[in-house]
N, C-alpha and C positions, 0 to 999 in steps of 0.2 A: 252598805258600801264599805269596803276596806281595801287596804293594800297589802301586799307581800312585798316589803321593801326590797330586799336584795334580789329576789326573782323578777321584779319589775311588773308584777301582775296587779290589775284592778279588778276586784271581784264584787259580786253582788250576792247577798244571801237573803232569800225570802222564805218564810215559813219554815217547814221542816225538810226543804229540798237541799240538794247539794249546791255548793256555790256555783254561780255562773261566771265564768271569765269574760269581762268586758274588754279588757285589753292586755297585751302582753308586750312589754317593752324590752329592748336589749341593754337598758341601763336601769339603775335602781330607781324605784318609784316611792317617794317618801309621803306624799299627801296629795289629795285632790279636793277641789271644791267646784261646784257647778257654775258655769258662767251664764249670767242672766241673759235672757233673750236669745240663747244659742243652744237648743235641745241637744243633749248628748255630747256636749263639748265641756271639757274640764280644764281649769287652770291647775297645773301640777308642778310640784318640786320633783325634778326628774334628773338623774345624773348629776351634773355640775350646774345645773341651772333651773330656770323656771320657763315653762312652756305651756302652750295650749294643747291639750290632748283632743284630737278631732274625733268625729264619730267612726272614722275608718281606722283609728288606732295609731295615726301618724302624729308626730310632734312638731308643732309650729313654735320654734324657739323664740322667746321674748328676749332672753339674755342668759348667758353661761358664765356668771361672775366667778364661780369656783374654779374656772379654767385659768384664772389670773392670780391664784394663790400659790405660795411656796410649798404647800404640802398637798399630797394627794388627798382630795376632799370629794365630798358629796353633799347634796341637799338632803335635809331630813324632814322634820315636821312642819306643817303650815296650817293656817286657818284664814278664812275670810272674816273681815270685820263688818260691823253694821253698816258702814259707808261703802261697801263694796271693794274695799282694797284687800289684797291677799298678802299675808305675812308669813315669811318662811325662813327657817333657820338652816344653817349648815354645820358640818363637822368634819374633821380630818378623819380619814379611815382608821388611822392607828390611835385616835383619841388625843392628839398633841393638844396640851393645855393652851387655851387661848386662841386656837386656830379657827374656831367657828364664828359666824356672823349671823346677823338678823337682816333680812331684806324685806322691802315693802314694794309691791307691785300695785300701781294706780290703775284705775279703770281704762286709762288710755294705753296701757301696756308698758309704761316706763317702770323700770326696776331700779331701786336705789338701795345701797347699804345704808343701814340707819344705826347699826350697833355692832361693834366687833369685840374681840376679847373673850368670847364665849368658847366653851369646850364642845358640849353636846346640847344643842339648842332643842328643846322638846317641849310639847304640850301647850302651845300658845293658846290663850283663851281671853275673850273679852267680856267686860261687863255688858249688860243689855243696853246701856246708853253709849257704849263705845268709847268711853273717856279713860278707861283703865284696861291695860293688857297685862295679863300674867304670863310669864315665860320661865320655864325650868331650864336651869343648866344642870343636867343630870349628873355629869361628873363632878361638878363642884358641890352638889347637894343643896343648891340654893334655888330660890324662886325669886325672879325679878318682878317688881310691880312698876310698870311704866305708865305715866300719865300720857294720854293721847289726845290731841286736838282732833275732833271728829272731822273738821274741815281742813285741818292743816296737813303738812307734809312730813312732820318729824315727831318722833316720840319725846316726851319730856325727860328729864333726869331720871334714870331708873333708881328705884329703892330696892335694897336687898332684904328678902325675907328668908329666914332660914327654917326648915321644917323641924318640928319637935324632935328631940333626941329619943 
């Protein structure tokens, strides 16, 4: 499974065949994760928000937080954590420094901004126990390491890791 962000396509590649298009949206599609217990339904960073992408290709919006920002922005990368929450970053189309944010979507569909001041939020990843999240801010050339309470609602104070020069 992979996305073609700006074209809004969700694609699947199996073996040596051509990719199969599973969905085509009229907004950018940054990332998807399968929704437990709902076959062929995905949680997605799409356009200015987070939505459920249903089997028929429709978007059921949970929230569009980037509609409320001062810069033309879009959602970018995202990932599900071991506790079933979906974490997704945003960015301004023009890469305005500090205009991006990190959001968390809880299993009940509630979306909350948990970190702001990012530029291009990319590559969120979790340790297997779900207690640490790594998040790249591509434009800043940094990787944030955040302590996460696997049962709590907020990330701890992020620490800054710089890639080797």
